[in-house]
C-alpha positions as CSV (number, residue, x, y, z in Angstrom):
1,M,-18.6,1.2,-13.4
2,Y,-17.8,4.9,-13.3
3,Q,-20.4,5.2,-10.5
4,L,-18.5,2.6,-8.5
5,L,-15.2,4.5,-9.1
6,L,-16.9,7.7,-8.0
7,I,-18.0,6.0,-4.8
8,V,-14.4,4.8,-4.2
9,L,-12.9,8.2,-4.8
10,L,-15.5,10.0,-2.6
11,T,-14.9,7.6,0.2
12,A,-11.2,8.4,0.0
13,S,-12.0,12.1,0.0
14,A,-14.0,11.6,3.2
15,Y,-10.9,10.2,4.9
16,G,-8.7,13.0,3.5
17,C,-6.6,11.0,1.0
18,G,-3.3,12.4,0.1
19,H,-2.7,14.4,3.2
20,T,0.2,13.9,5.6
21,S,0.6,15.2,9.1
22,Y,4.4,15.1,8.7
23,P,5.4,16.7,5.3
24,P,8.0,14.6,3.5
25,Y,11.5,16.0,3.0
26,S,11.5,17.9,-0.2
27,S,15.2,17.3,-0.9
28,R,16.1,16.8,-4.5
29,V,18.6,14.1,-3.5
30,V,18.4,11.3,-6.0
31,N,20.5,8.6,-4.3
32,G,18.0,8.0,-1.4
33,I,17.7,9.2,2.1
34,D,16.0,8.2,5.3
35,A,12.4,9.4,5.0
36,R,11.0,11.7,7.6
37,P,9.2,9.4,10.1
38,Y,5.5,8.9,9.1
39,S,5.7,11.3,6.2
40,W,4.4,8.6,3.9
41,P,1.5,7.4,6.0
42,W,-0.1,5.2,3.3
43,Q,3.1,3.1,2.9
44,I,2.7,-0.4,4.3
45,S,5.1,-3.3,4.8
46,L,3.7,-6.6,3.4
47,Q,5.2,-9.4,5.4
48,V,5.3,-13.1,4.6
49,G,5.1,-15.9,7.1
50,R,8.2,-18.1,7.4
51,G,7.6,-20.7,10.1
52,S,6.4,-18.9,13.2
53,S,7.7,-15.5,12.2
54,F,7.1,-12.9,9.5
55,S,9.5,-10.9,7.4
56,H,9.2,-7.9,5.0
57,T,8.8,-9.0,1.4
58,C,7.1,-6.1,-0.4
59,G,5.6,-2.6,0.0
60,G,2.1,-1.5,-0.7
61,T,-0.3,1.4,-0.4
62,L,-3.3,1.9,1.8
63,I,-6.1,3.2,-0.6
64,A,-9.1,2.6,1.6
65,A,-9.4,1.9,5.3
66,D,-9.7,-1.8,4.5
67,W,-7.9,-2.1,1.2
68,V,-4.2,-2.2,0.3
69,M,-2.8,-2.1,-3.2
70,T,0.4,-4.0,-4.1
71,A,2.0,-5.9,-6.9
72,G,0.8,-9.2,-8.3
73,H,4.3,-10.7,-8.2
74,C,4.4,-10.1,-4.4
75,I,1.7,-12.7,-3.9
76,S,2.2,-16.5,-4.0
77,S,-0.6,-18.9,-3.4
78,G,-0.4,-21.0,-0.2
79,R,1.7,-18.4,1.6
80,S,0.5,-16.5,4.7
81,Y,0.8,-12.7,4.8
82,R,0.2,-9.8,7.1
83,V,0.1,-6.0,6.6
84,V,1.9,-3.6,8.9
85,L,0.7,0.0,8.9
86,G,2.2,3.0,10.7
87,E,5.7,1.5,10.3
88,Y,8.9,3.5,10.0
89,D,11.8,1.8,11.5
90,R,11.4,-2.0,11.1
91,D,14.1,-2.7,13.7
92,V,12.2,-0.8,16.5
93,N,8.7,-1.3,18.0
94,E,7.6,2.3,17.9
95,G,4.2,1.8,19.4
96,G,2.1,3.1,16.5
97,E,2.2,0.1,14.2
98,Q,-1.0,-1.7,13.2
99,V,-0.7,-5.4,12.2
100,I,-3.6,-6.7,10.3
101,S,-4.1,-10.0,8.4
102,P,-5.7,-10.2,5.0
103,S,-9.3,-11.5,4.7
104,K,-8.9,-11.8,0.9
105,I,-6.2,-11.2,-1.7
106,V,-7.2,-10.5,-5.3
107,V,-4.5,-10.7,-8.0
108,H,-5.3,-9.1,-11.4
109,P,-6.5,-12.0,-13.6
110,G,-4.1,-10.8,-16.4
111,W,-1.0,-11.2,-14.3
112,N,1.3,-13.9,-15.4
113,I,4.5,-14.6,-13.3
114,N,6.1,-16.0,-16.4
115,C,5.6,-12.8,-18.4
116,I,6.3,-9.8,-16.3
117,A,6.5,-7.7,-19.5
118,C,2.9,-8.5,-20.2
119,G,1.8,-6.2,-17.5
120,D,-1.2,-6.3,-15.1
121,D,1.2,-6.6,-12.2
122,I,-1.2,-5.4,-9.5
123,A,-3.1,-7.0,-6.6
124,L,-5.5,-5.8,-3.9
125,I,-5.6,-7.0,-0.3
126,K,-8.8,-6.8,1.7
127,L,-7.9,-6.3,5.3
128,S,-9.7,-8.5,7.9
129,K,-10.5,-5.2,9.8
130,P,-10.3,-1.6,8.8
131,A,-7.1,0.3,9.7
132,I,-7.4,3.0,12.3
133,L,-6.7,6.2,10.4
134,N,-4.6,8.7,12.4
135,E,-1.5,10.9,12.0
136,K,0.6,7.9,11.1
137,V,-1.8,5.9,9.0
138,K,-3.6,7.7,6.1
139,L,-4.9,7.0,2.6
140,A,-3.2,7.8,-0.6
141,C,-5.3,9.3,-3.5
142,I,-5.8,7.4,-6.7
143,P,-5.3,9.4,-9.9
144,P,-8.1,9.9,-12.4
145,A,-8.6,7.2,-15.0
146,N,-6.0,7.2,-17.8
147,Y,-4.1,10.1,-16.4
148,V,-0.5,10.2,-17.6
149,L,2.2,12.3,-16.0
150,P,4.5,14.4,-18.2
151,N,8.2,13.7,-18.7
152,N,10.4,14.7,-15.8
153,Y,7.6,15.2,-13.4
154,P,9.0,14.9,-9.9
155,C,7.8,11.8,-7.9
156,Y,9.2,9.8,-5.1
157,V,9.9,6.1,-4.6
158,T,9.5,4.9,-1.0
159,G,10.1,1.6,0.6
160,W,12.4,-0.7,2.6
161,G,14.0,-2.2,-0.5
162,R,17.7,-2.9,-0.8
163,L,19.9,0.2,-0.7
164,Y,21.7,-1.0,-3.8
165,T,22.0,-4.1,-6.0
166,N,22.6,-7.1,-3.6
167,G,22.9,-4.6,-0.8
168,P,21.3,-4.7,2.7
169,L,17.6,-4.0,3.5
170,P,17.4,-0.8,5.6
171,G,15.6,-0.6,8.9
172,K,14.2,2.9,8.3
173,L,11.9,3.7,5.4
174,Q,13.8,5.2,2.5
175,Q,12.7,7.8,-0.1
176,A,14.3,9.0,-3.3
177,L,13.4,11.5,-6.1
178,V,12.6,9.6,-9.3
179,P,11.5,11.9,-12.1
180,I,9.0,10.5,-14.6
181,V,10.4,9.1,-17.9
182,D,7.6,9.2,-20.4
183,Y,6.6,6.3,-22.6
184,Q,8.2,8.0,-25.7
185,H,11.6,7.9,-24.1
186,C,11.3,4.7,-22.0
187,S,10.1,2.6,-25.0
188,Q,13.1,3.5,-27.2
189,R,15.1,0.5,-28.4
190,D,18.2,1.2,-26.2
191,W,16.0,1.8,-23.2
192,W,13.3,-0.7,-22.3
193,G,12.0,-1.1,-25.9
194,S,8.9,-3.2,-26.3
195,T,9.2,-4.5,-22.7
196,V,7.5,-1.4,-21.3
197,K,3.8,-1.0,-22.1
198,T,1.5,1.9,-22.1
199,T,-0.1,0.5,-18.9
200,M,3.2,1.0,-17.1
201,V,5.1,4.1,-16.0
202,C,8.9,4.6,-15.9
203,A,10.7,6.8,-13.4
204,G,14.2,7.3,-12.1
205,G,17.4,6.2,-13.8
206,A,20.9,5.3,-13.1
207,E,21.3,7.5,-10.0
208,K,18.4,6.0,-8.1
209,A,15.8,3.3,-8.7
210,G,13.6,0.9,-6.9
211,C,15.3,-2.3,-5.7
212,N,14.4,-5.7,-4.3
213,G,12.0,-5.2,-1.4
214,D,10.4,-2.0,-2.9
215,S,8.1,-4.1,-5.1
216,G,4.5,-3.4,-4.7
217,G,5.1,0.0,-3.1
218,P,3.9,3.4,-4.3
219,L,5.2,5.9,-6.8
220,N,4.2,9.1,-4.9
221,C,3.5,12.2,-6.9
222,K,2.2,15.5,-5.6
223,D,-0.5,17.2,-7.6
224,S,-1.0,20.9,-8.0
225,N,-3.9,20.7,-5.5
226,G,-1.3,19.8,-2.8
227,L,-2.4,16.1,-2.5
228,W,-0.3,13.1,-2.9
229,Y,-1.4,10.5,-5.5
230,V,0.0,7.0,-6.0
231,H,0.6,6.8,-9.7
232,G,2.4,3.5,-9.7
233,V,2.9,0.1,-8.1
234,T,6.6,-0.9,-8.2
235,S,6.9,-3.7,-10.7
236,F,10.4,-4.4,-12.0
237,V,14.0,-3.2,-12.6
238,S,16.8,-4.4,-14.9
239,S,18.2,-7.9,-14.4
240,R,21.6,-6.2,-14.6
241,G,21.0,-4.3,-11.4
242,C,18.7,-1.8,-9.7
243,N,20.7,1.2,-10.9
244,T,21.2,0.7,-14.6
245,I,21.6,3.4,-17.2
246,K,18.6,3.7,-19.5
247,K,16.7,1.1,-17.5
248,P,14.6,3.2,-15.1
249,T,12.3,1.4,-12.6
250,V,9.0,0.4,-14.1
251,W,5.7,0.7,-12.2
252,T,2.3,-0.6,-13.0
253,R,0.4,2.6,-14.0
254,V,-2.5,2.9,-11.5
255,S,-4.6,5.1,-13.7
256,A,-4.9,2.3,-16.2
257,F,-6.6,0.1,-13.6
258,N,-9.2,2.4,-12.0
259,A,-12.2,0.4,-13.2
260,W,-10.7,-2.9,-12.1
261,I,-9.8,-1.4,-8.7
262,A,-13.3,-0.1,-8.2
263,Q,-15.0,-3.3,-9.4
264,T,-12.8,-5.5,-7.1
265,M,-13.5,-3.3,-4.1
266,A,-17.2,-3.2,-4.8
267,N,-17.5,-7.0,-5.3
268,N,-15.6,-7.9,-2.2
């Protein structure tokens, strides 16, 4: 199993994972801003078919040329999906987009739509053809197995989710600073309590959080080596609203699923 994981990580290294040709804005603004175009080149838009058209439903992360990682709750059986890479402004055809249909979608066997707090909210999408890697489409790095970020570590949420609770979906990709809230704090009774599990990671807070439409997208964290790693898959927010005090956004912690990711990619 660890050999499979090593192969996956070495493959990502060959493609230069975690690099960006357009460095993201390093603003400490927490209430969200338009991202610099193509500064998060592993961010994808997962779109669902409705009749003869497709519309954005979730985010996701390109982790190999032909594999995308998203949330289990973003996938419904019987629906048709497509992945759009190299996207920035969804309202404009900018010429660099790549639209690829899935050849297979694998939802974690432990995911249960009726028990989001049970965890395992992760899925992998095998693309029908490899993405063309370029300045606008790159791979994110996956953190080492079981790696846990310290409290208040600066990360960024990115996506085309609603700008605020019940608000509009933006055309341009958004980013916001969401410092890590460690498990010790996030699991306190007046925070998320037992709802949050050790296989999850909390980040952000009342000022800024993920919102509907950000689901499945990456929690982007820069390591001391200068590379960007996707440490989380956006999972859920409070039912009281996206920006709720002591209810930071919760992500599926990627480093808890390295073995499953490697095995799924190797078997498919």
